[in-house]
N, C-alpha and C positions, 0 to 999 in steps of 0.2 A: 955704342957698346951697351949702354944701359938698356936701351930699347930692345936690343937683341936678347939680353939676359932676361928681361922681363917676359918677353915672348916665349923664351925657352922654359922659364919657370911656369908660366900659365899653361903651356902645352903639356908639361910634365904633370901639373896638378889637376888641370881640368876645372870645371865649374865647382864641383863638390869639394875638391881638394882645396881650392882657393878659399871657399867659404870656411872650411875647417881650419885652415891656416890663420885666417883673420880672427875667427872666433876663439881659437886656442890661445893666440897671442893676447887677446883682450882678457880672457879669463885668468891667464897666468899673471898678467899685470895687475888685475884687480886683486888677486890673492896676495901678491907681493905688497900691495898698498896696505893690507891689513897687518902685515908683518912690520912694515916701516912705521906706520902711524895708525894704530887701530882706532876706530871711532868709538863713541861712548856706548853704542849698541842699542839705541832706542828701538824697541820693537823686536829685538832678537833675544829676549830673555830666555826663550825656550832653548836656545843654543848656549847662551852664556851661563846658564845654570849648570850645564854639563862641563864646559871648559871655556877658556878665554877665546876671544876672536882671533888672537894670534894663532891658536891651535886650529881654529876653523879655517884660517887662511890656507892651510895646507890642502884642504878639500878643493878649493879653487885652483891652487897651483897644480896639484896632481891631475885633476880632471882637465885643466887647461893644457898641460903637457901631453896628456894622452890624446886630446882633441887635435893639438898641433901635430903630433907625430902621425896621427891617422890621416893627415892630409897627404902623406907621402906613400901610402899603401896603394895597392892596385885597385882599380875600379871594382866596386862590388864587395870590397872587404873593409870599407870605411864605416860600417855600421856601429862598431864599438866606439868610434870617435863621436858619433852623434849621440850615442847613449851616455858617454862620459860628459858631453856638453850639457845634457839635460839635468844631471844630478845637482850641481850647486844651485842653479836658480830655483829648482823645485824645492830644495831644502829651505832656501831663504823665503820662498813664497809660503810654505807651510808655517814657518816661524812667524812671519808677519800676520798670517791668518789667525793663528793661535793668539797672538798679541791683541788682535781686535776682539776676538771672542772672550778673552779674559779681562778686557778693559785696560790693558797695560799701554796700548798705543793705538789711539783712535784713527790715526792716519795710515795705519798698517794695511788696511783693506785696499787702499789705492796703490800702495807700494807692492802688495801681493799681486794685484791685477796687472801692474806694470811688468813684474817678473814673468807672470804667466803669459802675457801677450807678446811683449817685446823680446823675451828670451825663449821661453818654452815653446810658444806658438810658432815663432820663426824657425826654431831648430826642427820642430816636427814637420813643418812645411818643407824646409830645405832637404830633409832626409828623404822626401818623396820625389824630389826633382831628379829626373834621369840625367845622366852625364851628357848624353847626346840625344837630341830629339829633333825630329823633322816635323814642321807644322803640317797639318792636314791640308789637303787640296781643297779649294773652294767647293761649295756644294754642287754647282752645275758640272764642274769638271769631274767630280767623283762619279756621276751618273753617265759619263760619256758624252754629255751635251756640250756644245760649244758655248762659251760665255756670251 
């Protein structure tokens, strides 16, 4: 029964939807963690000068829920989910970069690069992946020659 349900869900979501579902769930959980037990905010002074991390957690939660919800929309209409997924890690990367430039958090450059590669980069790549793709035929077969 579980296997059948998982196949049905994957068929309904597709590759892009599955990615958005996983990403949205993770972002929402990350945001909830800031509500439950906010960290001290090392390197996030740019953000915490405006408001507490408990308030910033709602950025992660809202964008996570939008991303999660976008998993269930029709193919080709999920772009808003990818856009929503980009916002929180981009904001965090900017905050950590500013912390390095101002001398507040020397480790922030590495954290910013982590957000930019492991989050922003992966999301930008996944947004370009087509839902269905067929691999190209090998080179000799494309020219009508036998292998």
